[in-house]
GURODREN-822373 format. One record per residue (C-alpha): residue in one letter; x, y, z; residue number from 1. Coordinates in nm, 3 decimals, decimal comma, always signed. Example, Ala and Ser with C-alpha at 12.3 -4.5 7.8 and 13.67 -1.06 7.14 Angstrom:
{'A' {+1,230 -0,450 +0,780} 1};
{'S' {+1,367 -0,106 +0,714} 2};
This chain:
{'M' {+0,127 +14,404 +3,068} 1};
{'P' {-0,067 +14,081 +3,004} 2};
{'G' {+0,137 +13,770 +3,060} 3};
{'G' {+0,193 +13,552 +2,754} 4};
{'D' {-0,090 +13,311 +2,672} 5};
{'S' {-0,227 +13,307 +3,027} 6};
{'G' {-0,444 +13,613 +2,977} 7};
{'V' {-0,331 +13,744 +3,316} 8};
{'D' {-0,229 +14,105 +3,363} 9};
{'V' {+0,066 +14,041 +3,593} 10};
{'E' {+0,086 +14,409 +3,689} 11};
{'Q' {-0,242 +14,376 +3,880} 12};
{'Y' {-0,086 +14,128 +4,120} 13};
{'D' {+0,136 +14,215 +4,416} 14};
{'D' {+0,229 +14,109 +4,769} 15};
{'V' {+0,361 +13,781 +4,905} 16};
{'W' {+0,114 +13,551 +5,077} 17};
{'V' {+0,183 +13,274 +5,326} 18};
{'F' {-0,078 +13,015 +5,417} 19};
{'V' {-0,055 +12,959 +5,791} 20};
{'E' {-0,165 +12,601 +5,845} 21};
{'Q' {-0,321 +12,525 +6,182} 22};
{'H' {-0,520 +12,240 +6,329} 23};
{'D' {-0,711 +12,278 +6,657} 24};
{'G' {-0,514 +12,593 +6,733} 25};
{'E' {-0,173 +12,433 +6,674} 26};
{'V' {+0,027 +12,598 +6,397} 27};
{'A' {+0,240 +12,379 +6,170} 28};
{'G' {+0,606 +12,472 +6,214} 29};
{'V' {+0,655 +12,518 +5,840} 30};
{'A' {+0,420 +12,819 +5,852} 31};
{'W' {+0,662 +13,012 +6,072} 32};
{'E' {+0,947 +12,912 +5,841} 33};
{'L' {+0,754 +13,044 +5,541} 34};
{'L' {+0,681 +13,373 +5,716} 35};
{'T' {+1,056 +13,418 +5,762} 36};
{'K' {+1,125 +13,351 +5,394} 37};
{'G' {+0,817 +13,542 +5,285} 38};
{'R' {+0,936 +13,848 +5,475} 39};
{'D' {+1,266 +13,830 +5,287} 40};
{'L' {+1,094 +13,798 +4,949} 41};
{'A' {+0,845 +14,076 +5,025} 42};
{'D' {+1,125 +14,312 +5,129} 43};
{'Q' {+1,316 +14,244 +4,809} 44};
{'R' {+1,003 +14,307 +4,605} 45};
{'E' {+0,910 +14,612 +4,816} 46};
{'E' {+0,568 +14,460 +4,880} 47};
{'D' {+0,365 +14,353 +5,182} 48};
{'L' {+0,372 +14,012 +5,346} 49};
{'V' {+0,021 +13,875 +5,401} 50};
{'A' {-0,064 +13,575 +5,619} 51};
{'L' {-0,381 +13,374 +5,556} 52};
{'V' {-0,534 +13,173 +5,841} 53};
{'M' {-0,842 +12,952 +5,816} 54};
{'G' {-1,014 +12,772 +6,100} 55};
{'E' {-1,279 +12,787 +6,370} 56};
{'D' {-1,280 +13,013 +6,678} 57};
{'L' {-0,953 +13,174 +6,573} 58};
{'D' {-1,037 +13,476 +6,789} 59};
{'E' {-0,976 +13,250 +7,089} 60};
{'T' {-0,616 +13,192 +6,976} 61};
{'S' {-0,316 +13,423 +6,944} 62};
{'I' {-0,237 +13,300 +6,592} 63};
{'P' {-0,313 +13,626 +6,403} 64};
{'E' {-0,107 +13,830 +6,647} 65};
{'E' {+0,181 +13,584 +6,628} 66};
{'C' {+0,174 +13,605 +6,248} 67};
{'I' {+0,232 +13,980 +6,279} 68};
{'A' {+0,508 +13,926 +6,534} 69};
{'R' {+0,673 +13,688 +6,290} 70};
{'G' {+0,674 +13,932 +6,000} 71};
{'A' {+0,326 +13,967 +5,847} 72};
{'D' {+0,200 +14,314 +5,757} 73};
{'R' {-0,159 +14,192 +5,727} 74};
{'V' {-0,338 +13,878 +5,842} 75};
{'L' {-0,647 +13,758 +5,657} 76};
{'V' {-0,866 +13,551 +5,889} 77};
{'A' {-1,139 +13,319 +5,757} 78};
{'D' {-1,319 +13,195 +6,070} 79};
{'D' {-1,602 +12,944 +6,036} 80};
{'P' {-1,689 +12,591 +6,156} 81};
{'V' {-1,669 +12,473 +5,793} 82};
{'F' {-1,289 +12,488 +5,819} 83};
{'E' {-1,257 +12,250 +6,114} 84};
{'P' {-1,158 +11,975 +6,074} 85};
{'Y' {-0,963 +12,023 +5,753} 86};
{'R' {-1,124 +11,928 +5,422} 87};
{'S' {-0,975 +12,011 +5,086} 88};
{'D' {-1,286 +12,149 +4,917} 89};
{'P' {-1,374 +12,432 +5,162} 90};
{'Y' {-1,009 +12,525 +5,208} 91};
{'G' {-0,945 +12,526 +4,835} 92};
{'E' {-1,262 +12,720 +4,751} 93};
{'Q' {-1,197 +12,988 +5,013} 94};
{'F' {-0,833 +13,031 +4,912} 95};
{'R' {-0,931 +13,046 +4,544} 96};
{'Y' {-1,189 +13,317 +4,614} 97};
{'L' {-0,938 +13,530 +4,804} 98};
{'V' {-0,681 +13,492 +4,528} 99};
{'E' {-0,931 +13,613 +4,270} 100};
{'E' {-1,043 +13,901 +4,491} 101};
{'R' {-0,706 +14,025 +4,623} 102};
{'K' {-0,458 +13,908 +4,356} 103};
{'P' {-0,136 +13,805 +4,533} 104};
{'A' {+0,180 +13,783 +4,322} 105};
{'I' {+0,333 +13,496 +4,521} 106};
{'A' {+0,167 +13,237 +4,745} 107};
{'L' {+0,367 +13,006 +4,973} 108};
{'I' {+0,212 +12,690 +5,117} 109};
{'G' {+0,377 +12,433 +5,340} 110};
{'G' {+0,452 +12,103 +5,168} 111};
{'T' {+0,253 +11,911 +5,428} 112};
{'H' {-0,028 +11,663 +5,364} 113};
{'T' {-0,272 +11,951 +5,399} 114};
{'G' {-0,082 +12,192 +5,176} 115};
{'R' {-0,023 +11,939 +4,901} 116};
{'D' {-0,385 +11,831 +4,917} 117};
{'F' {-0,551 +12,165 +4,844} 118};
{'A' {-0,285 +12,369 +4,658} 119};
{'G' {-0,394 +12,227 +4,324} 120};
{'R' {-0,755 +12,328 +4,395} 121};
{'V' {-0,632 +12,686 +4,404} 122};
{'A' {-0,381 +12,672 +4,120} 123};
{'V' {-0,584 +12,497 +3,852} 124};
{'P' {-0,899 +12,717 +3,849} 125};
{'N' {-0,683 +13,030 +3,864} 126};
{'H' {-0,441 +12,907 +3,595} 127};
{'A' {-0,164 +12,979 +3,843} 128};
{'G' {+0,192 +12,854 +3,823} 129};
{'L' {+0,243 +12,592 +4,094} 130};
{'T' {+0,577 +12,431 +4,182} 131};
{'A' {+0,563 +12,150 +4,437} 132};
{'D' {+0,818 +12,043 +4,698} 133};
{'C' {+1,041 +12,350 +4,673} 134};
{'T' {+1,364 +12,365 +4,870} 135};
{'E' {+1,485 +12,707 +4,754} 136};
{'L' {+1,303 +13,032 +4,673} 137};
{'E' {+1,493 +13,330 +4,538} 138};
{'M' {+1,453 +13,665 +4,367} 139};
{'E' {+1,703 +13,689 +4,083} 140};
{'N' {+1,716 +14,019 +3,893} 141};
{'G' {+1,354 +14,086 +3,980} 142};
{'R' {+1,240 +13,737 +3,878} 143};
{'Y' {+1,094 +13,488 +4,123} 144};
{'E' {+1,270 +13,152 +4,097} 145};
{'M' {+1,150 +12,830 +4,260} 146};
{'R' {+1,389 +12,537 +4,296} 147};
{'R' {+1,311 +12,175 +4,374} 148};
{'P' {+1,487 +11,837 +4,350} 149};
{'A' {+1,452 +11,651 +4,020} 150};
{'F' {+1,558 +11,315 +3,877} 151};
{'G' {+1,544 +11,144 +4,215} 152};
{'G' {+1,742 +11,419 +4,382} 153};
{'D' {+2,033 +11,407 +4,137} 154};
{'A' {+1,955 +11,756 +4,007} 155};
{'L' {+1,798 +12,079 +4,127} 156};
{'A' {+1,544 +12,223 +3,883} 157};
{'T' {+1,482 +12,599 +3,865} 158};
{'I' {+1,123 +12,681 +3,768} 159};
{'I' {+0,981 +13,020 +3,676} 160};
{'C' {+0,623 +13,125 +3,602} 161};
{'P' {+0,658 +13,478 +3,461} 162};
{'D' {+0,321 +13,477 +3,281} 163};
{'H' {+0,100 +13,330 +3,554} 164};
{'R' {-0,027 +13,462 +3,884} 165};
{'P' {-0,007 +13,388 +4,159} 166};
{'Q' {+0,328 +13,214 +4,145} 167};
{'M' {+0,258 +12,935 +4,391} 168};
{'S' {+0,501 +12,713 +4,579} 169};
{'T' {+0,450 +12,427 +4,818} 170};
{'V' {+0,764 +12,424 +5,030} 171};
{'R' {+0,929 +12,135 +5,207} 172};
{'P' {+0,927 +12,176 +5,588} 173};
{'G' {+1,262 +12,242 +5,749} 174};
{'V' {+1,444 +12,407 +5,458} 175};
{'F' {+1,415 +12,762 +5,597} 176};
{'P' {+1,496 +12,886 +5,946} 177};
{'T' {+1,236 +13,021 +6,185} 178};
{'A' {+1,289 +13,379 +6,299} 179};
{'E' {+1,221 +13,482 +6,656} 180};
{'P' {+0,893 +13,675 +6,692} 181};
{'D' {+0,907 +14,050 +6,751} 182};
{'D' {+0,615 +14,140 +6,977} 183};
{'D' {+0,664 +14,510 +6,903} 184};
{'R' {+0,574 +14,470 +6,535} 185};
{'E' {+0,247 +14,619 +6,423} 186};
{'G' {+0,011 +14,493 +6,156} 187};
{'E' {-0,352 +14,462 +6,056} 188};
{'V' {-0,588 +14,170 +6,119} 189};
{'I' {-0,868 +14,152 +5,862} 190};
{'E' {-1,177 +13,930 +5,893} 191};
{'V' {-1,259 +13,816 +5,540} 192};
{'E' {-1,589 +13,697 +5,398} 193};
{'V' {-1,637 +13,322 +5,418} 194};
{'V' {-1,780 +13,209 +5,086} 195};
{'V' {-1,806 +12,837 +5,162} 196};
{'Q' {-2,130 +12,693 +5,299} 197};
{'E' {-2,145 +12,361 +5,479} 198};
{'E' {-2,442 +12,243 +5,270} 199};
{'E' {-2,242 +12,310 +4,953} 200};
{'T' {-1,940 +12,113 +5,070} 201};
{'M' {-1,901 +11,781 +4,892} 202};
{'T' {-1,737 +11,594 +5,180} 203};
{'E' {-1,854 +11,519 +5,532} 204};
{'V' {-1,633 +11,401 +5,816} 205};
{'L' {-1,805 +11,103 +5,979} 206};
{'E' {-1,521 +11,004 +6,208} 207};
{'R' {-1,183 +11,156 +6,276} 208};
{'E' {-0,883 +10,959 +6,394} 209};
{'V' {-0,554 +11,138 +6,446} 210};
{'G' {-0,258 +10,905 +6,412} 211};
{'D' {+0,108 +10,953 +6,492} 212};
{'V' {+0,291 +11,104 +6,197} 213};
{'A' {+0,663 +11,141 +6,240} 214};
{'D' {+0,785 +11,502 +6,235} 215};
{'I' {+1,161 +11,489 +6,258} 216};
{'T' {+1,216 +11,848 +6,146} 217};
{'D' {+1,190 +11,995 +6,498} 218};
{'A' {+1,406 +11,737 +6,675} 219};
{'E' {+1,710 +11,861 +6,866} 220};
{'V' {+1,881 +11,522 +6,841} 221};
{'V' {+1,858 +11,294 +6,537} 222};
{'V' {+2,008 +10,946 +6,516} 223};
{'A' {+2,007 +10,846 +6,149} 224};
{'G' {+2,086 +10,514 +5,988} 225};
{'G' {+2,188 +10,415 +5,640} 226};
{'I' {+2,257 +10,098 +5,448} 227};
{'G' {+2,529 +10,007 +5,697} 228};
{'V' {+2,267 +9,949 +5,966} 229};
{'E' {+2,182 +9,629 +5,777} 230};
{'G' {+1,817 +9,647 +5,875} 231};
{'D' {+1,864 +9,663 +6,252} 232};
{'F' {+1,738 +10,003 +6,365} 233};
{'E' {+1,662 +9,894 +6,722} 234};
{'P' {+1,995 +10,017 +6,866} 235};
{'L' {+1,936 +10,355 +6,698} 236};
{'W' {+1,596 +10,381 +6,864} 237};
{'D' {+1,753 +10,295 +7,199} 238};
{'L' {+2,024 +10,560 +7,156} 239};
{'A' {+1,770 +10,821 +7,047} 240};
{'E' {+1,558 +10,749 +7,353} 241};
{'V' {+1,856 +10,791 +7,585} 242};
{'L' {+1,948 +11,121 +7,419} 243};
{'G' {+1,591 +11,251 +7,407} 244};
{'G' {+1,591 +11,253 +7,027} 245};
{'T' {+1,433 +11,078 +6,731} 246};
{'V' {+1,536 +10,837 +6,457} 247};
{'A' {+1,577 +10,905 +6,086} 248};
{'G' {+1,716 +10,727 +5,784} 249};
{'T' {+1,852 +10,759 +5,434} 250};
{'R' {+1,663 +10,694 +5,114} 251};
{'D' {+1,822 +10,349 +5,091} 252};
{'A' {+1,699 +10,261 +5,439} 253};
{'V' {+1,347 +10,372 +5,347} 254};
{'E' {+1,350 +10,178 +5,020} 255};
{'E' {+1,463 +9,867 +5,207} 256};
{'G' {+1,161 +9,906 +5,432} 257};
{'W' {+1,369 +9,948 +5,748} 258};
{'I' {+1,216 +10,284 +5,841} 259};
{'E' {+0,906 +10,477 +5,743} 260};
{'P' {+0,922 +10,736 +5,460} 261};
{'A' {+0,822 +11,017 +5,697} 262};
{'R' {+1,165 +10,975 +5,862} 263};
{'Q' {+1,374 +11,008 +5,546} 264};
{'V' {+1,637 +11,281 +5,550} 265};
{'G' {+1,771 +11,420 +5,225} 266};
{'Q' {+1,686 +11,594 +4,903} 267};
{'T' {+1,386 +11,371 +4,843} 268};
{'G' {+1,303 +11,349 +5,214} 269};
{'K' {+1,304 +11,603 +5,494} 270};
{'T' {+1,547 +11,871 +5,602} 271};
{'V' {+1,658 +11,873 +5,966} 272};
{'R' {+1,864 +12,118 +6,171} 273};
{'P' {+1,924 +11,942 +6,504} 274};
{'D' {+2,179 +12,035 +6,767} 275};
{'L' {+2,322 +11,685 +6,729} 276};
{'Y' {+2,307 +11,457 +6,424} 277};
{'I' {+2,450 +11,106 +6,455} 278};
{'A' {+2,502 +10,940 +6,116} 279};
{'A' {+2,537 +10,565 +6,161} 280};
{'G' {+2,630 +10,354 +5,860} 281};
{'I' {+2,569 +10,645 +5,621} 282};
{'S' {+2,815 +10,693 +5,337} 283};
{'G' {+2,735 +11,060 +5,284} 284};
{'A' {+2,582 +11,091 +4,936} 285};
{'I' {+2,518 +11,451 +4,836} 286};
{'Q' {+2,143 +11,385 +4,829} 287};
{'H' {+2,150 +11,295 +5,197} 288};
{'L' {+2,384 +11,577 +5,297} 289};
{'E' {+2,139 +11,829 +5,151} 290};
{'G' {+1,895 +11,733 +5,424} 291};
{'M' {+2,123 +11,761 +5,727} 292};
{'D' {+2,417 +11,989 +5,647} 293};
{'D' {+2,284 +12,267 +5,874} 294};
{'S' {+2,308 +12,045 +6,182} 295};
{'E' {+2,499 +12,206 +6,468} 296};
{'T' {+2,715 +11,903 +6,547} 297};
{'V' {+2,756 +11,592 +6,332} 298};
{'I' {+2,901 +11,262 +6,455} 299};
{'A' {+2,967 +11,001 +6,185} 300};
{'I' {+3,013 +10,630 +6,248} 301};
{'N' {+3,133 +10,422 +5,954} 302};
{'T' {+3,373 +10,137 +5,888} 303};
{'D' {+3,501 +10,306 +5,570} 304};
{'P' {+3,759 +10,576 +5,658} 305};
{'N' {+3,712 +10,727 +5,312} 306};
{'A' {+3,334 +10,766 +5,339} 307};
{'P' {+3,230 +11,117 +5,226} 308};
{'I' {+3,027 +11,161 +5,544} 309};
{'F' {+3,350 +11,222 +5,736} 310};
{'D' {+3,416 +11,534 +5,529} 311};
{'N' {+3,093 +11,677 +5,666} 312};
{'A' {+3,127 +11,559 +6,025} 313};
{'D' {+3,262 +11,736 +6,332} 314};
{'Y' {+3,360 +11,403 +6,485} 315};
{'G' {+3,426 +11,076 +6,307} 316};
{'I' {+3,440 +10,722 +6,444} 317};
{'V' {+3,588 +10,462 +6,211} 318};
{'A' {+3,436 +10,149 +6,356} 319};
{'D' {+3,144 +9,908 +6,337} 320};
{'L' {+2,829 +10,093 +6,442} 321};
{'H' {+2,695 +9,772 +6,597} 322};
{'E' {+2,982 +9,792 +6,846} 323};
{'V' {+2,990 +10,169 +6,895} 324};
{'I' {+2,620 +10,241 +6,948} 325};
{'P' {+2,573 +9,994 +7,239} 326};
{'E' {+2,871 +10,159 +7,410} 327};
{'L' {+2,717 +10,503 +7,359} 328};
{'I' {+2,387 +10,380 +7,499} 329};
{'A' {+2,560 +10,236 +7,806} 330};
{'Y' {+2,767 +10,551 +7,856} 331};
{'F' {+2,478 +10,796 +7,843} 332};
{'S' {+2,243 +10,566 +8,033} 333};
{'E' {+2,479 +10,510 +8,327} 334};
{'D' {+2,703 +10,815 +8,346} 335};
{'R' {+2,514 +11,108 +8,194} 336};
{'Q' {+2,152 +11,221 +8,185} 337};
{'E' {+2,193 +11,445 +7,886} 338};
{'V' {+2,424 +11,518 +7,596} 339};
{'P' {+2,743 +11,692 +7,714} 340};
{'A' {+2,789 +12,053 +7,605} 341};
């Protein structure tokens, strides 16, 4: 039946879509995470999982086939030079056209710079329901529920869009696991009509410069610092280098300007699942724990024996991090080449 005041007949919409973000043939890790979650949602809804890939010369990559191996029933491929490099207007216009033509019930987009940039260009013209920065997606009694941090991470808001389609979510990278591909899966690859013309595109790329943007979500070792670091992150960088890992921080550390926002772990930052997480000078606020509680092994270093972080650590060191970390650096630099099993 039609949905509320939106004028949308929700019964015409079905299937779960995942936008598979790629640049120069490299797929963003969050896309594989979303295919895992999308497969779960599609199974619960008894619908198909559809992957959407846009780019140039995609037939020279294995991306469509890998989408099928990772759970997609169908892969929609929009292949044209207009999609490389990324620009929000051609991506948004093509996605919007496909939504109008094929009517997905749910659309998942990675909460990356790219995903956040063009999602609104799809949602607004289609009067879709869009929830940004989701950390949980669930089907509850047949209803799709999107959850995201609110009030600075102090609360988790549940948002529903029962009268709008598609129900769109941009999803924070790292919050869902990545399933191993099954090369025996079968699916359909569909070349779709490209409706965007270069001469109609409002933006032109005159020069492209790719900078280094921290992606801590795939790191196997994370050395994170909090307010107890007192602004000196250099020892953490040295320890991370010795261990072959990367550096992260709490919201307080970011707000103090000690570390860049792209390295923030927590409810309002990124979610990480490393093999080893070293929490140095971090008290263990619930907002931070939300971003790292799936770590395989957690080592906490804090001068306060009652710090909540110790309740979530496998190993705890009650000591001054400025004394402990140099000793760890010396130990692993001189005696070991890698983290002991």
